[in-house]
C-alpha positions in Angstrom: -62.4 -10.1 15.1 -60.1 -12.4 13.2 -59.8 -9.9 10.4 -58.5 -7.3 12.8 -55.9 -9.6 14.2 -54.8 -10.5 10.7 -54.5 -6.9 9.6 -52.5 -6.1 12.8 -50.2 -9.0 12.2 -49.6 -8.0 8.6 -48.9 -4.4 9.5 -46.5 -5.5 12.2 -44.6 -7.7 9.7 -44.4 -4.9 7.2 -43.1 -2.5 9.9 -40.4 -5.0 11.0 -39.3 -5.6 7.4 -39.2 -1.8 6.7 -37.0 -1.3 9.8 -34.6 -4.0 8.8 -34.4 -2.7 5.2 -33.8 0.9 6.4 -31.1 -0.2 8.9 -28.9 -1.8 6.3 -25.6 0.1 5.9 -24.6 1.4 2.4 -22.5 -1.0 0.5 -18.9 0.1 0.4 -17.1 0.5 -2.9 -20.1 0.9 -5.2 -19.7 4.6 -5.6 -16.6 6.8 -5.7 -17.5 10.4 -4.9 -15.2 13.4 -5.0 -16.1 16.9 -3.9 -14.2 20.2 -4.1 -15.6 23.2 -2.3 -14.2 26.8 -2.7 -15.1 30.1 -1.1 -14.1 33.5 -2.5 -15.1 37.1 -2.2 -17.6 37.9 -4.9 -16.6 40.1 -7.9 -19.8 42.2 -7.8 -19.1 45.9 -8.4 -19.9 48.2 -5.5 -23.6 48.8 -5.1 -24.6 45.9 -7.3 -24.9 43.1 -4.7 -28.0 43.1 -2.5 -26.5 43.4 1.0 -28.2 44.0 4.3 -26.5 45.0 7.5 -23.5 47.1 8.4 -20.7 44.5 8.1 -21.8 42.4 5.1 -19.6 41.2 2.2 -20.8 39.2 -0.8 -19.1 35.8 -1.4 -19.3 33.0 -3.8 -19.5 29.4 -2.7 -18.9 26.7 -5.3 -19.1 22.9 -4.9 -17.9 20.6 -7.7 -18.9 17.0 -7.2 -18.4 13.9 -9.3 -19.7 10.5 -8.6 -18.8 7.3 -10.5 -20.6 4.0 -10.1 -18.1 1.2 -9.3 -20.3 -1.9 -9.2 -18.9 -5.4 -9.0 -19.8 -6.3 -12.5 -18.8 -3.1 -14.3 -15.9 -4.8 -16.2 -18.1 -7.8 -17.1 -20.7 -5.9 -19.1 -20.8 -7.2 -22.7 -22.2 -5.2 -25.6 
């Protein structure tokens, strides 16, 4: 019976630690992310794009994203 209580206590402690670790907010300033999204009508010739339905039109959706790590010690790294 004592083993079951120990296992239950251990699982409860792991669950509590997992909840606290998951609830931490992301640290501000560590990453700088920039995204640029564009929409435009596709340049497919007539009959080349696989369309379904009476009022469909092909389009292109492009997302360009860059992410740069901005950690606190980036300038202090020595070769």
